[in-house]
Legacy VTK file of the C-alpha trace (Angstrom):
# vtk DataFile Version 3.0
C-alpha trace
ASCII
DATASET POLYDATA
POINTS 88 float
0.000 0.000 0.000
1.318 3.450 -0.895
0.430 6.600 1.017
0.847 10.211 -0.115
-0.400 13.592 1.057
-1.936 16.239 -1.182
-4.218 19.229 -0.690
-7.237 20.766 -2.355
-6.991 24.132 -4.095
-9.441 26.990 -3.627
-11.138 25.792 -6.841
-11.662 22.285 -5.453
-8.863 20.745 -7.515
-6.730 17.975 -6.039
-3.348 16.977 -7.419
-2.687 13.249 -7.503
1.009 12.837 -6.664
3.116 11.662 -9.609
4.057 8.345 -7.985
0.344 7.568 -7.478
-0.793 8.258 -11.047
1.511 5.951 -12.993
-1.435 3.917 -14.316
-3.733 6.907 -14.883
-3.668 8.569 -18.285
-4.998 11.913 -19.443
-8.676 11.510 -20.230
-9.214 8.474 -17.993
-12.478 8.690 -16.089
-12.218 8.442 -12.317
-14.913 7.555 -9.796
-14.957 9.021 -6.285
-16.767 7.066 -3.577
-17.575 8.972 -0.369
-18.179 6.965 2.781
-18.584 9.149 5.869
-15.055 10.481 6.502
-13.198 8.916 3.576
-12.919 9.220 -0.171
-11.927 6.387 -2.502
-10.656 7.267 -5.968
-10.766 4.582 -8.685
-10.435 4.378 -12.420
-13.935 3.926 -13.820
-12.873 0.900 -15.859
-11.775 -0.894 -12.653
-14.986 -0.056 -10.834
-16.935 -3.267 -11.360
-13.979 -5.571 -10.742
-13.161 -4.323 -7.278
-16.273 -2.514 -6.051
-17.126 -5.131 -3.432
-13.558 -5.085 -2.062
-13.493 -1.289 -1.961
-16.807 -1.039 -0.159
-15.671 -3.594 2.415
-12.410 -1.671 2.917
-14.357 1.575 3.305
-16.660 -0.052 5.862
-13.755 -1.472 7.911
-11.911 1.846 7.793
-14.974 3.771 8.954
-15.520 1.307 11.804
-11.890 1.742 12.871
-12.254 5.535 12.711
-15.316 5.373 14.975
-13.419 3.205 17.490
-10.546 5.697 17.518
-12.942 8.605 18.093
-14.461 6.661 20.996
-11.002 6.307 22.568
-10.711 2.621 21.753
-7.665 2.975 19.483
-4.206 1.611 20.183
-0.997 3.586 20.129
2.107 2.202 18.492
5.425 3.377 17.134
5.608 4.374 13.457
7.679 1.336 12.388
5.315 -1.016 14.196
2.360 0.667 12.438
3.995 0.244 9.005
4.680 -3.438 9.733
1.027 -3.913 10.681
-0.102 -2.179 7.468
2.075 -4.504 5.375
0.112 -7.457 6.779
-3.055 -6.090 5.146
LINES 1 89
88 0 1 2 3 4 5 6 7 8 9 10 11 12 13 14 15 16 17 18 19 20 21 22 23 24 25 26 27 28 29 30 31 32 33 34 35 36 37 38 39 40 41 42 43 44 45 46 47 48 49 50 51 52 53 54 55 56 57 58 59 60 61 62 63 64 65 66 67 68 69 70 71 72 73 74 75 76 77 78 79 80 81 82 83 84 85 86 87
């Protein structure tokens, strides 16, 4: 899993970092799925293939976010967190 940070402009435009857009070409249609506090960006052509997986990921992420807000999260060091993420 790759992670990058970007920001939205005053016109609502978001830059997808270069390393994240290697498989996206000019003119490709993208779908944005909003689920409570998260956004999922997918190429439209990949939508049907992985929709079920993406929705399940969005659901699990939202559940985790709710647990963290309720004070039920766990703290860990950065390297430990990255190792846990690699297991996903």
